N, C-alpha and C positions, 0 to 999 in steps of 0.2 A: 741296565737293571736285569735281574735274573727273571726267568720264566718259572713260575711256581707250579709244581706238579701237585695238584690239590689232594685228591682223595687218597691215592696210594701213599703219598708222602705223609699225610696227616695220620693215616692208620699206623704207619711205621712209628711216627712220633708218639702216638698214644700207647703203642706196645712198649716203646722204650721207656716212657714215663712210668708205666706199670701201675698207675694208680687204681684203675678199675680191676686189675687182676690180683691186687694184694689181698691177703687174708688177715683177719684180726690176729693180733699177737696174743700168745698165752699169758696168763698172769704170772708175774715174777715174785716168787715168795722169798728168794734169797736176798740177804742184805746187800750184796754186791751187784745185784741185777740192775739194768737200766730202768729209769722211769719210763713208762710206756703209755702211748696214746693210741687209741683206736678211734678214728674219725669216720663217721658214715654220713654221706649226703642223703637227705630224704626230701621228698616234696609232697608228703601226705600228712596233713592237709595243705601245708604251704612249705616253701623251700626253707630248709634249715639243716643244722648239723647236730647229729647225736654223737656226743663225745664221751668216751670212757677213759679214765685215767687210772692206771694200775700202779700202786705204790709198793716199793720194796719194804721189807720189814724195817722198823726203827727209822722210818723216814720222817723228817720234820713235818709238823702238822699245819703250819701257817702257809696259806696259799692266797693268790690274788689274781684278778683280771687287771692287766696293765692299762687297759682302757675299759672301765666298767660301764654297764648300762642295760644290757638286754637279758642277762641271766638273773632271774629272780629267786630261784631256789635250786638246790642240788641234792642228790641222794648219795649217801655214804653207805657202803656195804662192807661188813666185816667178813672174816674167813668162814663163818658158819652160815652166812646169808642174811644176817639181821640187817635191816634197813633203817637208816636215820635220815630224816630230811633236815637240812640246815640252810642258812640264808646268808648271803654276803652283805656286808655293811660297807658302803663306798668301795665295793669291789674286793674287800679284804675279808678273809674268813679263817676260822680255826676248824680244821677237819677233825671230827670226833676221834677219840682214842680208839685204836684197834682197827681203823679203816684200812681196807685193802683196795677197794675200788671206789672211785667217785664217778657218778654219771650225771649228765645234764644235757639239756637241749638248748641250742643257740639258734634263734630265729633270724634268718638272713633278710627277710622282708622287713623294711623299716617300720617302726611304730609311727603313727600319725603325727606325734609331737616332733618327729625328726624331719618332717617335710617330705617323706617318701623315699629319699635317696641320701645315702651317707657314705662317703668314700672310705671311711674306716670301718664303720659299723656294719655296712652291707648295702649293696646296690646291684641291680641287675633286672633281668626279665626272663620269664619262662624258666628254663633250666640252665641259665648262664648267670653266675653270681660272682661278685667281687667283695672282698673283705680283708681287713688287716689282721694278721695273725694275733697281734696283741689284744684285739677285741674279743676273740672267742676262745683263745687258749688259756686255760687255767694253769698258772705257773707257780712254782715255789717262790715265796717272798724273798728268800735268800738263795741265790744260785752259786754254788761252789764251782771253782775252775774244773774240777774233775768229774762233774756231773755228766753221766751218759744218758742219752735219750733216744728211744726208738719210737717211730711214728708210722702209722699206716693210714691210708685213705681208701674208702670203698664207696660204691654207689654211683660214681661218676668219674670222669677224667679230670684230675686236678692239676693245676700248675702252681707249684710252690717254688720258693727261691732255690731250694736245694735239689741235688740229684739223688734219686732213689737208688738203693743198692739191690741186691738179689731179692727176688720176691716182692719188689715194690716197697721194701722197708727203707725209710729214711733214718739213717744213723747220724744223730746230731749230738751236739754238746750243749751244755747248759746255756752258754751265751747265745745260742740260736733261739732260745725261748725269750730272751730279753729283747733282741732285735729280730723279730720273727718275719718282718717284711710284709709284702702284700701277697695274698693268695687268691686263686680263682677256682671255681668249680663249674664244670661244664663248658659250654661254648665251643668254638671252632679253633683250629690251630694253623699256624703257618710259621715259617722260619725266615729270618734275615741273616745273611752271612756277610762278614767283613773280615778279610784276611783268613786267619785260622779260627776266628771267633764266631759264635752263633748267638743270635737273639731268638729265644723261644717265645713265641707270641700267642697269647690267648685273645680271641676276639669275642667279646661278651655281649652280643646283641646284633641287631639288624641295621644295615645302612641303606639309605634310599638310592644312592648313586655309586657307591664305592664297592669294588670287589675286594675280596680278601688279599688277592695278589697286589692290588694297588696300595693297600694299607702297608703290607710288608715291604713293598718297594720304597715307600716313603721313609720307613724306619731304616731301611738299608742305606738310603742316601744320607740320612742324618748320621748313621754310624760311621760311614766313610768320611764324613766331614770332621768327626772326632779325630781322625788320623791326620788332619792338618795341624793339630795341636800336639798330639802325642805320636811317637814313632810307631807304635803298635796299639791296637785296641786294648784297653786296660784289663779286660777280663776275658777268659776263654768262653764263658757262658754267662748270659744275663737273661732274666725273664722279664717280659713286658706284658702288661694287661691293657687292652684297649676297650674302653667302655663308651658306647654311643650315648649322646645327650639329645633327647628328643627336642625338636623345635629349634635346634641350632645348626647353622651352616658354617660356623668357624671351624677350621680344621683342628687346631689344638686349642681346646677351651681351657684346659688346666692340666698340669702334670706334677708328679711328685716322685722323688726317690726315697726309698726306705733303706737304711743302712743295715740290711741283713747281710749274710755272708754266703754267696756274693750279693751285692745290692739288687734290689728289685724295684721296678719302675711301673707306674701306672699313669695312663694318659686318658683324659676325657676328650672325646672327639665328637664334633657336631654330627648328628645323624644324617643331616642333609648336606654335608660337605662333599665336594667333588675332588677328583684327582688333581685337577688344575689348581685348586686352591692350596694344595700342599706346597706349591712353589714359594709361597710367601710365609709359610708357617715357621715359627721360631721355637715353639714349645718342645718339640721332640729333640732338636739339637741341644737346647738348653738343658734338658734333663739328662741327656746322655753325656754332656760335658761335665756334669758333676762326677762322673766316673773317672775323670782325669786327675782329680785331686784326692788325697786321702780323707778319711773321716777325721775331722778336727775335733778333739775332745779336750776340755768342754767345748761345746758348740760356739763358733764365732760366725754368726750368720752373715755379717757384712763382708767377711773375707771370702767365704765359700760361694755365696751368691754373687758377690762382686766378680770373682773369677769367671763363673759361668756366664754372667751377663756380658762381661767384656768380650769373652771369646765367642759368644753367640753371633755377634756381628762379624768379627774377623774370620771365623771359620766359614761362614756363608760367602764371604768375599773371596777367600782363598780357594774355595771349591768352584767358584764361578757362578754360584747361584744368585749372587747379587754383585753389583759393581762396587768398586772401592768407594766411589762417591756416595752411593746409597748406604753403605755400611757406616761411613762417618756421619751421614745425615741421621741415621737411626741412633747412633751413639749420642750425638749432640741433642737430639730430641729427648732422649732418655735423661741426659744430664740436666736439661731444662726442667723436666718433671721432678727430678730429685732435688734440684735447687729450690723449686717452688715448695716442695714438701718440707724442706729443711728450714726455710725462712732464715732468720738471723742466728740460729743455733749453731754451736760448734759441731764438728764431725763427732766428737766424743759424745755429745748430748744426743745427736741424731741416732747414732747406732745403738744407743742404750734405750731408745724410745720404742717399746714394744708395739708392733702394729704399724709403724711408719715404714712400710715396705718400699715405697718409692725412694725415700731418703736412704734407707739401709742398702738396697740393691745398688743404687746408682752412685752413692758415695763410695761403696766398695768397688764398683766398676772403675770409677775415676782413679782410685788408689792403684788398682791393677794396671791401668794404662800408664800411670806415672812410674810405677815400679818397673814395668817393661821397658819404658824409655830409659830409665836410669841404669838398668842392667846393661842395656846395649851401649849406653854412653860410656860407662866406666870401663867397659871391656873392649871398646872400639869395635863393637858389633860382633864380638866372638860369642857372647852369651845373650840369652833372652829369658823371658819369664817361663817359657816352655821347658827350659833346662832345669828350672827349679822343680817342676812337676816330675820330670824324669828322675831327678835325684831322690825326691821323696818316695817315688814308687819303689826304689831299691831298699827303702827303710821300713817297709811294711804298709799295711792297709789303713793304719791309724796314725795320727800325729797330734801334736799340740801346737798352739799358737807360737810358743817359744821355739819349737823345733822347725816350724815353717820359716821363722825369721832366721834361724841358724842356716837353713838350706839356702836362703837367699844370699846370705853373706858368703857362704862357701862358693856358690856359683859366681858371685861378684869378685871373689878374691880379696875382699876387704869389707869392713863394717859398712852396711848400707841400710838394712831394714829399719832399725830403730831410729836412725836419723831421719829417714823419709817419713816414718810414722809420726815423729815429733813435729814435722812440718804441717801435717794434716789435722791431727786430733784436736789441738787446743785452739784452733782458729775457726771462723765460720766455715761450714762445709762448702766445698766447691770453690774456696778461695784460690786454689791453684789452677782452676780450670782454664781461665781465659788466656793466661800467659802460655800454658802448655799447648793449647790449640793453635795459638798464634805462631809459636815456634815450629809446630809440625806442619804449618801451611794449611790449616783448616779454618776457612772463613765462613761465618754464618751470615748469609745475606737474606733479604726479605723473601726471595724466591726459593731458598733452600741453602745448601752448602756448596761451596766451591773449594777445590783443592788447587793450591798454587805453590810456586817455588818459595822456599823459606829455608832457614838454616837447618831445620830438622826434617825437611820434606823427604829426603832420601831415606831417613830412618822410618818415616811413616809408610813409605812405599814398601819397605822391607817387612813391616808388620802386617799390612793388609794384602801383600802379595802371596803367591803360592809358596808353601813351605819347601825349602831346599831338602833334597833327599838325604844329604849328609853334610857334615861340617864343611867339606870342601866346596859345597855349592853355595855357601854364603859369600856375600861381597862386602866385607867389613869396611873397605875404603869408601863405600857408598853411604855409610851411615854417619851422621854428624849429630852430636849431642846438643844439649841446651847451653 
């Protein structure tokens, strides 16, 4: 693990981010000027964001909050200074004709009806706050591909998904407003490095036992484990926000990735967690593993969550953080939870049932396992599921379900994806599980899981072992299919 140089390093990072040093942008009166945002953090009388939105001439007047709730009124100002108060309805509003500037205040402290903490709407303490961009940024209801956006932040050090340019100005595109990611204001900073990539981390509160260096070391270890799945870390820069949860000792309480560009990650960590407890944590590696696959549009939760869930256990085994036996025990326990949540429903019914997360995640993980097995089988061990992710990475940061299947078939060298999907979707979920585990040599006993010789046990060992550094490092003769 790296030794973190705290104060000098964090000061350099703050200067690099440039958020505190940025100055408000002038008003754009030209039609071709960017849409501009000046965001000022304030804590008088309570933490919040004062936002100014400067509109070019002839700009469309319909705006919205993509996650409405806290802004009750806004002020529109025309070119001669006349003010109009207007109000959103379900987050949508028509800006009055002739408006050049819109101003509003966004309270970061949660209203009592929200229970005091809200991962999207705002959570934090003192002068360290976490919020989703879609909650506080007023955005055009229709965003055109060519829309240019300039944004500044003042009043505190901010960590946004994007890298600021000269003078602390963020030069964005319209799509950045749609997927604005997670943002933080204030707090402390550290960095985690993996290869040539960096995780910029905001620590948004106090921990009872943890130092900032220990938190960043935990994230760095998880980032290195991503490289047991991908040949290189998927992004040169990713931002991570760590929010302490009072009264909790669990290291990773909850985590989420937002598909900003680049993606942004936030993780809730027990305020009373210890560095030793990080050894058993799975939340950080799970969220970082989502970076290994493209954004699938429209969203297919069972596929993307299934991939991350499957690799969460294998990556920790490949890195040596847990044994292969423990990895398969965790997988089989998860499959059991998924099977219980699915009942007698087919996989197609389970993945369509909103809120059935155990069924969705673990039926997806089973499909990922079976897909990995079949790819290795039909290619005599020359290809694996990781190769699909590598191929997709060359095709851009977004994909579709059909394109994912096409990549599978390309790697397999033959049609594979649709045929395997047809084996799973129309039958009771987890129907394929028992035979698959038996062939891999994974036996569920009363005391846990035992691994034994079986037709596919060599293949299983190749999956949970350390990733070969290159194709020459593979041992295809060792892998036997179903």
